[in-house]
C-alpha positions, 0 to 999 in steps of 0.5 A: 774299567774293563779288567778283561782288557788289562789281562789281554794286554799281557796274556792276550786272553780275555778275562772278565765276567759279569756278577751277581749279589750273593754271599755264598757259593750257589747251587749247581747252575743249569748248563746254558740252553741254545735256542732252536735256530741262529737269530738272523736279526739279534736284539739290539737293545735299543734305549729304553726310558728310564723307570722311575723309583723312590730310591735315591741314586747312589752318590757315586753313580748320581753324576756323570763322569769321564775317566782315562786310564793309562795301562802298564806291564812290566814298566812298559805302557801297553795301552789306555782305558776310557770310561763314561758313565751317565749320571742317574737322573732323579728317580731313575733306575738305570744308569748307562756306562760305556768303556773302551780300550786298546793296547798291545805288548811291544806293538804285538798282539793288538787287542781292542774292547768296547763295551756298553751297559745298562746297570739297574740301580734297584737290583744292583745288577746288569740289565743289558749289555754289549761287549764287542772285542778284536784281537789277532784275526778274530772279532766278536760281539756278545750281547746280553739281556737279564730281564729278571735276575738270573734269566739271561738271554743273548747272542754271540755275533762273529764279526766276519762276513757270512757268519750267523749269530748264535743265540743263547739262553740260560737260567742261572741261580744268581744274578749277573753282572757284565765287566762294567756292571761289576765296576758299578756294583762295587762303586754303588754298594761297597762291601764293608770294610774288613767284613766277610768276603762278598761273592759276585758273579761276572760274565765277560762275553760268554766266560763265567767267573765266581768273584769274591771281593774283600774291603781291606779298608783305607790303604795308601797307594803304591806310589807313595808320591800320589797323595789321595785317600784310597780304600783297597779291595781285594778281588779273586777271580775263579773260572767256572762253568754255567753249572757252577763247576770249575773250568780250567780249559785253555788259558782260564786260570785263577786271577788275583785283582787289587782295586784301589778306590777314592775314599769319598762318596764318589769311590772313583777307581784310581788304581787297578792291578792284575796279577799274571805271575811274571808281573802285574798289569796296571791301570792308573787314572790319568784324567777324570771329569765329573759334572 
């Protein structure tokens, strides 16, 4: 579920990121290195045959799944999100997920987001991703690939005619998760209840975040009439630069997020809330299909 879209619908600024499995603050990271010249033919990341492994797929990602979420802000319906996950075949190390969403606040500031991600089940990080966004008069597509943990290559493509793609290459101290990869990472390897917060790193487009996740254990949904056993995760996201230092440029601010997941092996996100000060942007599960 793209958390970035939830924030953009109310604040009209992108949020999310990609994550890395680390439990402490990373060493200073080197700045991104631009390649010599803009790519005229950016990589398309065509699907590859899944590698084989003796590792069983996490139960939460072993079945194909389609979900739809209603998004509200201040009691108003402002958009909708959908997510499709291809169940991991026996022995596969890659699972593919696709998410999309659109919305606006009172018909203003429409925002659209499309994400495609290949998640590595063995490494528990993102292997490759495509993140396309449209808002106001702007449209961007960011592509990324992580052949080995922390070794990131990609490009930013302005979708306006005549503007070239700009390639990017960076070597980071920790592996990354794209926005969808972040959700899959939590579902595949949920932090232990009431244990020390786990630190992950998330990349939304080219916006980098340090994210801490705490499992607060079983907690009922705020809507008392919904009878579903859920686990609550507390997520704190801080914007950082590629060298690990704080980044407070423009509208990049600390975000507090709460995620309720079903308390079963599926670990389905049931409710997600992003605090914006003036109110919360809330995504609530409306439909689910698991095959």
